[in-house]
ROBAKOL-513769 format. One record per residue (C-alpha): x, y, z; residue number from 0. Coordinates in steps of 0.1 Angstrom, whole numbers. Example, Ala and Ser with C-alpha at 12.3 -4.5 7.8 and 13.67 -1.06 7.14 Angstrom:
REM residues 2
{xx = 123 yy = -45 zz = 78 k = 0}
{xx = 137 yy = -11 zz = 71 k = 1}
END
This chain:
REM residues 303
{xx = -587 yy = -248 zz = 128 k = 0}
{xx = -600 yy = -265 zz = 96 k = 1}
{xx = -570 yy = -281 zz = 80 k = 2}
{xx = -568 yy = -294 zz = 44 k = 3}
{xx = -544 yy = -323 zz = 40 k = 4}
{xx = -531 yy = -336 zz = 7 k = 5}
{xx = -517 yy = -371 zz = 5 k = 6}
{xx = -542 yy = -380 zz = 32 k = 7}
{xx = -542 yy = -417 zz = 27 k = 8}
{xx = -504 yy = -421 zz = 29 k = 9}
{xx = -481 yy = -434 zz = 56 k = 10}
{xx = -472 yy = -400 zz = 70 k = 11}
{xx = -508 yy = -388 zz = 69 k = 12}
{xx = -519 yy = -419 zz = 89 k = 13}
{xx = -501 yy = -403 zz = 119 k = 14}
{xx = -506 yy = -366 zz = 110 k = 15}
{xx = -544 yy = -367 zz = 108 k = 16}
{xx = -549 yy = -384 zz = 142 k = 17}
{xx = -524 yy = -359 zz = 156 k = 18}
{xx = -544 yy = -330 zz = 143 k = 19}
{xx = -577 yy = -344 zz = 154 k = 20}
{xx = -565 yy = -351 zz = 189 k = 21}
{xx = -554 yy = -314 zz = 191 k = 22}
{xx = -589 yy = -303 zz = 183 k = 23}
{xx = -585 yy = -295 zz = 146 k = 24}
{xx = -610 yy = -305 zz = 119 k = 25}
{xx = -594 yy = -322 zz = 89 k = 26}
{xx = -604 yy = -326 zz = 53 k = 27}
{xx = -582 yy = -350 zz = 33 k = 28}
{xx = -577 yy = -352 zz = -4 k = 29}
{xx = -585 yy = -387 zz = -19 k = 30}
{xx = -583 yy = -397 zz = -55 k = 31}
{xx = -599 yy = -431 zz = -53 k = 32}
{xx = -625 yy = -450 zz = -34 k = 33}
{xx = -598 yy = -469 zz = -15 k = 34}
{xx = -581 yy = -437 zz = -5 k = 35}
{xx = -614 yy = -422 zz = 6 k = 36}
{xx = -621 yy = -452 zz = 28 k = 37}
{xx = -587 yy = -448 zz = 44 k = 38}
{xx = -592 yy = -411 zz = 50 k = 39}
{xx = -627 yy = -417 zz = 65 k = 40}
{xx = -612 yy = -444 zz = 87 k = 41}
{xx = -588 yy = -419 zz = 102 k = 42}
{xx = -617 yy = -397 zz = 111 k = 43}
{xx = -613 yy = -370 zz = 85 k = 44}
{xx = -638 yy = -357 zz = 59 k = 45}
{xx = -630 yy = -365 zz = 23 k = 46}
{xx = -624 yy = -342 zz = -6 k = 47}
{xx = -622 yy = -361 zz = -39 k = 48}
{xx = -595 yy = -351 zz = -63 k = 49}
{xx = -558 yy = -354 zz = -71 k = 50}
{xx = -528 yy = -332 zz = -77 k = 51}
{xx = -537 yy = -327 zz = -113 k = 52}
{xx = -571 yy = -311 zz = -103 k = 53}
{xx = -558 yy = -276 zz = -96 k = 54}
{xx = -592 yy = -260 zz = -93 k = 55}
{xx = -602 yy = -285 zz = -66 k = 56}
{xx = -569 yy = -279 zz = -47 k = 57}
{xx = -574 yy = -242 zz = -49 k = 58}
{xx = -610 yy = -243 zz = -37 k = 59}
{xx = -601 yy = -267 zz = -8 k = 60}
{xx = -572 yy = -245 zz = 3 k = 61}
{xx = -593 yy = -214 zz = 1 k = 62}
{xx = -619 yy = -229 zz = 24 k = 63}
{xx = -594 yy = -241 zz = 50 k = 64}
{xx = -577 yy = -223 zz = 79 k = 65}
{xx = -544 yy = -241 zz = 70 k = 66}
{xx = -529 yy = -266 zz = 46 k = 67}
{xx = -505 yy = -295 zz = 50 k = 68}
{xx = -492 yy = -308 zz = 17 k = 69}
{xx = -480 yy = -344 zz = 20 k = 70}
{xx = -488 yy = -356 zz = -15 k = 71}
{xx = -462 yy = -366 zz = -40 k = 72}
{xx = -467 yy = -391 zz = -69 k = 73}
{xx = -441 yy = -417 zz = -58 k = 74}
{xx = -456 yy = -442 zz = -82 k = 75}
{xx = -449 yy = -419 zz = -111 k = 76}
{xx = -414 yy = -414 zz = -97 k = 77}
{xx = -409 yy = -451 zz = -94 k = 78}
{xx = -419 yy = -457 zz = -130 k = 79}
{xx = -390 yy = -435 zz = -141 k = 80}
{xx = -409 yy = -402 zz = -146 k = 81}
{xx = -394 yy = -382 zz = -118 k = 82}
{xx = -396 yy = -350 zz = -138 k = 83}
{xx = -434 yy = -355 zz = -143 k = 84}
{xx = -439 yy = -361 zz = -106 k = 85}
{xx = -418 yy = -331 zz = -97 k = 86}
{xx = -437 yy = -308 zz = -121 k = 87}
{xx = -471 yy = -320 zz = -109 k = 88}
{xx = -460 yy = -313 zz = -73 k = 89}
{xx = -449 yy = -278 zz = -82 k = 90}
{xx = -481 yy = -269 zz = -100 k = 91}
{xx = -501 yy = -281 zz = -70 k = 92}
{xx = -481 yy = -259 zz = -46 k = 93}
{xx = -486 yy = -229 zz = -69 k = 94}
{xx = -524 yy = -235 zz = -69 k = 95}
{xx = -526 yy = -239 zz = -31 k = 96}
{xx = -503 yy = -209 zz = -26 k = 97}
{xx = -524 yy = -186 zz = -48 k = 98}
{xx = -555 yy = -195 zz = -28 k = 99}
{xx = -537 yy = -187 zz = 5 k = 100}
{xx = -519 yy = -155 zz = -6 k = 101}
{xx = -525 yy = -125 zz = 16 k = 102}
{xx = -544 yy = -145 zz = 43 k = 103}
{xx = -516 yy = -151 zz = 68 k = 104}
{xx = -528 yy = -187 zz = 71 k = 105}
{xx = -503 yy = -216 zz = 75 k = 106}
{xx = -491 yy = -238 zz = 46 k = 107}
{xx = -468 yy = -266 zz = 56 k = 108}
{xx = -450 yy = -282 zz = 26 k = 109}
{xx = -428 yy = -312 zz = 24 k = 110}
{xx = -394 yy = -321 zz = 10 k = 111}
{xx = -369 yy = -349 zz = 14 k = 112}
{xx = -335 yy = -345 zz = 30 k = 113}
{xx = -322 yy = -369 zz = 4 k = 114}
{xx = -331 yy = -345 zz = -23 k = 115}
{xx = -304 yy = -322 zz = -10 k = 116}
{xx = -278 yy = -349 zz = -11 k = 117}
{xx = -288 yy = -360 zz = -46 k = 118}
{xx = -285 yy = -324 zz = -57 k = 119}
{xx = -248 yy = -324 zz = -46 k = 120}
{xx = -249 yy = -311 zz = -10 k = 121}
{xx = -223 yy = -329 zz = 12 k = 122}
{xx = -217 yy = -327 zz = 50 k = 123}
{xx = -242 yy = -324 zz = 78 k = 124}
{xx = -274 yy = -309 zz = 65 k = 125}
{xx = -288 yy = -281 zz = 87 k = 126}
{xx = -320 yy = -261 zz = 84 k = 127}
{xx = -303 yy = -231 zz = 70 k = 128}
{xx = -288 yy = -249 zz = 40 k = 129}
{xx = -306 yy = -240 zz = 8 k = 130}
{xx = -300 yy = -248 zz = -28 k = 131}
{xx = -311 yy = -227 zz = -59 k = 132}
{xx = -330 yy = -256 zz = -75 k = 133}
{xx = -334 yy = -292 zz = -84 k = 134}
{xx = -360 yy = -320 zz = -82 k = 135}
{xx = -383 yy = -312 zz = -52 k = 136}
{xx = -360 yy = -283 zz = -42 k = 137}
{xx = -378 yy = -260 zz = -66 k = 138}
{xx = -410 yy = -269 zz = -48 k = 139}
{xx = -395 yy = -263 zz = -14 k = 140}
{xx = -383 yy = -229 zz = -25 k = 141}
{xx = -417 yy = -221 zz = -39 k = 142}
{xx = -434 yy = -228 zz = -5 k = 143}
{xx = -408 yy = -207 zz = 13 k = 144}
{xx = -413 yy = -178 zz = -11 k = 145}
{xx = -450 yy = -177 zz = -2 k = 146}
{xx = -439 yy = -161 zz = 31 k = 147}
{xx = -434 yy = -129 zz = 10 k = 148}
{xx = -470 yy = -131 zz = -2 k = 149}
{xx = -487 yy = -131 zz = 32 k = 150}
{xx = -487 yy = -169 zz = 38 k = 151}
{xx = -472 yy = -184 zz = 70 k = 152}
{xx = -453 yy = -210 zz = 50 k = 153}
{xx = -429 yy = -236 zz = 62 k = 154}
{xx = -413 yy = -268 zz = 48 k = 155}
{xx = -407 yy = -301 zz = 67 k = 156}
{xx = -378 yy = -321 zz = 53 k = 157}
{xx = -384 yy = -358 zz = 58 k = 158}
{xx = -356 yy = -384 zz = 62 k = 159}
{xx = -355 yy = -414 zz = 38 k = 160}
{xx = -363 yy = -437 zz = 67 k = 161}
{xx = -397 yy = -427 zz = 80 k = 162}
{xx = -407 yy = -457 zz = 101 k = 163}
{xx = -434 yy = -472 zz = 123 k = 164}
{xx = -458 yy = -501 zz = 123 k = 165}
{xx = -438 yy = -522 zz = 99 k = 166}
{xx = -431 yy = -495 zz = 74 k = 167}
{xx = -396 yy = -481 zz = 70 k = 168}
{xx = -394 yy = -458 zz = 40 k = 169}
{xx = -364 yy = -467 zz = 18 k = 170}
{xx = -354 yy = -494 zz = 43 k = 171}
{xx = -386 yy = -513 zz = 33 k = 172}
{xx = -371 yy = -513 zz = -2 k = 173}
{xx = -338 yy = -527 zz = 12 k = 174}
{xx = -358 yy = -555 zz = 29 k = 175}
{xx = -376 yy = -564 zz = -3 k = 176}
{xx = -344 yy = -565 zz = -22 k = 177}
{xx = -327 yy = -586 zz = 4 k = 178}
{xx = -355 yy = -611 zz = 3 k = 179}
{xx = -354 yy = -612 zz = -35 k = 180}
{xx = -316 yy = -615 zz = -39 k = 181}
{xx = -309 yy = -636 zz = -8 k = 182}
{xx = -284 yy = -611 zz = 6 k = 183}
{xx = -286 yy = -579 zz = 26 k = 184}
{xx = -265 yy = -555 zz = 7 k = 185}
{xx = -247 yy = -522 zz = 12 k = 186}
{xx = -227 yy = -502 zz = -12 k = 187}
{xx = -189 yy = -501 zz = -7 k = 188}
{xx = -180 yy = -502 zz = 30 k = 189}
{xx = -215 yy = -491 zz = 41 k = 190}
{xx = -202 yy = -460 zz = 60 k = 191}
{xx = -227 yy = -436 zz = 43 k = 192}
{xx = -255 yy = -426 zz = 66 k = 193}
{xx = -293 yy = -422 zz = 64 k = 194}
{xx = -312 yy = -401 zz = 90 k = 195}
{xx = -345 yy = -414 zz = 104 k = 196}
{xx = -375 yy = -406 zz = 125 k = 197}
{xx = -407 yy = -424 zz = 137 k = 198}
{xx = -439 yy = -414 zz = 119 k = 199}
{xx = -456 yy = -404 zz = 151 k = 200}
{xx = -428 yy = -379 zz = 160 k = 201}
{xx = -430 yy = -365 zz = 125 k = 202}
{xx = -467 yy = -361 zz = 129 k = 203}
{xx = -462 yy = -340 zz = 160 k = 204}
{xx = -437 yy = -318 zz = 141 k = 205}
{xx = -462 yy = -311 zz = 113 k = 206}
{xx = -488 yy = -301 zz = 139 k = 207}
{xx = -464 yy = -278 zz = 156 k = 208}
{xx = -453 yy = -263 zz = 123 k = 209}
{xx = -490 yy = -257 zz = 114 k = 210}
{xx = -497 yy = -241 zz = 147 k = 211}
{xx = -467 yy = -220 zz = 154 k = 212}
{xx = -438 yy = -221 zz = 129 k = 213}
{xx = -427 yy = -187 zz = 118 k = 214}
{xx = -431 yy = -178 zz = 81 k = 215}
{xx = -404 yy = -189 zz = 58 k = 216}
{xx = -386 yy = -216 zz = 79 k = 217}
{xx = -373 yy = -250 zz = 69 k = 218}
{xx = -377 yy = -278 zz = 95 k = 219}
{xx = -360 yy = -312 zz = 99 k = 220}
{xx = -382 yy = -341 zz = 110 k = 221}
{xx = -351 yy = -361 zz = 120 k = 222}
{xx = -347 yy = -380 zz = 153 k = 223}
{xx = -314 yy = -399 zz = 144 k = 224}
{xx = -288 yy = -378 zz = 125 k = 225}
{xx = -274 yy = -407 zz = 104 k = 226}
{xx = -273 yy = -445 zz = 107 k = 227}
{xx = -246 yy = -462 zz = 87 k = 228}
{xx = -260 yy = -484 zz = 59 k = 229}
{xx = -237 yy = -512 zz = 71 k = 230}
{xx = -256 yy = -512 zz = 105 k = 231}
{xx = -289 yy = -512 zz = 87 k = 232}
{xx = -278 yy = -540 zz = 63 k = 233}
{xx = -265 yy = -561 zz = 93 k = 234}
{xx = -298 yy = -557 zz = 111 k = 235}
{xx = -318 yy = -568 zz = 81 k = 236}
{xx = -295 yy = -597 zz = 76 k = 237}
{xx = -299 yy = -608 zz = 112 k = 238}
{xx = -337 yy = -606 zz = 111 k = 239}
{xx = -340 yy = -624 zz = 78 k = 240}
{xx = -312 yy = -649 zz = 85 k = 241}
{xx = -293 yy = -638 zz = 53 k = 242}
{xx = -257 yy = -630 zz = 47 k = 243}
{xx = -244 yy = -594 zz = 44 k = 244}
{xx = -230 yy = -584 zz = 11 k = 245}
{xx = -208 yy = -554 zz = 1 k = 246}
{xx = -220 yy = -545 zz = -34 k = 247}
{xx = -194 yy = -531 zz = -58 k = 248}
{xx = -201 yy = -500 zz = -78 k = 249}
{xx = -204 yy = -519 zz = -111 k = 250}
{xx = -231 yy = -541 zz = -96 k = 251}
{xx = -251 yy = -514 zz = -78 k = 252}
{xx = -280 yy = -512 zz = -103 k = 253}
{xx = -282 yy = -550 zz = -107 k = 254}
{xx = -286 yy = -555 zz = -70 k = 255}
{xx = -304 yy = -524 zz = -58 k = 256}
{xx = -326 yy = -516 zz = -88 k = 257}
{xx = -350 yy = -487 zz = -80 k = 258}
{xx = -328 yy = -477 zz = -50 k = 259}
{xx = -297 yy = -473 zz = -71 k = 260}
{xx = -297 yy = -435 zz = -70 k = 261}
{xx = -301 yy = -434 zz = -32 k = 262}
{xx = -283 yy = -464 zz = -17 k = 263}
{xx = -249 yy = -447 zz = -18 k = 264}
{xx = -260 yy = -413 zz = -6 k = 265}
{xx = -244 yy = -399 zz = 26 k = 266}
{xx = -272 yy = -378 zz = 42 k = 267}
{xx = -264 yy = -369 zz = 78 k = 268}
{xx = -290 yy = -343 zz = 90 k = 269}
{xx = -291 yy = -321 zz = 121 k = 270}
{xx = -325 yy = -312 zz = 136 k = 271}
{xx = -311 yy = -291 zz = 165 k = 272}
{xx = -326 yy = -258 zz = 153 k = 273}
{xx = -360 yy = -274 zz = 147 k = 274}
{xx = -361 yy = -288 zz = 182 k = 275}
{xx = -351 yy = -255 zz = 197 k = 276}
{xx = -375 yy = -234 zz = 176 k = 277}
{xx = -407 yy = -256 zz = 182 k = 278}
{xx = -398 yy = -274 zz = 214 k = 279}
{xx = -399 yy = -307 zz = 195 k = 280}
{xx = -384 yy = -337 zz = 212 k = 281}
{xx = -387 yy = -371 zz = 194 k = 282}
{xx = -397 yy = -398 zz = 219 k = 283}
{xx = -404 yy = -430 zz = 199 k = 284}
{xx = -380 yy = -459 zz = 192 k = 285}
{xx = -352 yy = -455 zz = 167 k = 286}
{xx = -350 yy = -473 zz = 133 k = 287}
{xx = -328 yy = -502 zz = 145 k = 288}
{xx = -350 yy = -508 zz = 176 k = 289}
{xx = -381 yy = -507 zz = 154 k = 290}
{xx = -366 yy = -533 zz = 130 k = 291}
{xx = -356 yy = -555 zz = 159 k = 292}
{xx = -391 yy = -554 zz = 174 k = 293}
{xx = -410 yy = -561 zz = 142 k = 294}
{xx = -428 yy = -594 zz = 146 k = 295}
{xx = -434 yy = -596 zz = 108 k = 296}
{xx = -398 yy = -592 zz = 99 k = 297}
{xx = -386 yy = -628 zz = 97 k = 298}
{xx = -370 yy = -652 zz = 71 k = 299}
{xx = -392 yy = -661 zz = 42 k = 300}
{xx = -403 yy = -697 zz = 43 k = 301}
{xx = -386 yy = -718 zz = 15 k = 302}
END
């Protein structure tokens, strides 16, 4: 199949594109800059210049493709404090892609974050059948799923906050940066809240399986480890960086964790049992703690 991939120069795409190519698919990746285009070409994909704001380009590329994987999200805009703007742009892009695919029966694999469900108020173990009526990124998820009623074989992959491989760890990379900057590896309260995780290469295989065979209208969990306590993560970072572990009080959360303030206290255990059964997906790469322990670049900063 000819697959159009947004967010094609990002961390997840760095594994998804080779996975698709190795399975015999042709890939065109969206790139908004020369740097991004070089990354996409280096992965072996063709380049389509544009960004999420170029709805005509998105629609045209989707209409020419046999399937779409939507990985793009403006994390820089989110990080600058404009989450609403990033969410709105994502939703408009999904609507443009969906309109181009309507009535074709072609696959459209969207992306959400398991953490979005926790931030929206869900508590307990998140399963694939849990839905919420709306919220940041949840509206986009629901829009992708709704395309199943318009003749699109749509599905959504929910990503954990700790997508890791090759020295990149999702939100845990932020914790590492903060630890180096503050001189302590922190956790909120007693650190018993949990974050799920998965290796990028296992996630890439799930995206391919979803593209090739997921039924219309399903939500899938790209989760290998259901939930790792933040205390365990903090202790591992502290050990690798030769720093003390610090329990951060609620009143000092923003001062210590900065941009991770909204996330560091979230308890987000996630089951992927139904995803594994439905698509015969079995994660096989090392877990987060093992990845951190094996990283040769994770070491104390020289004074």
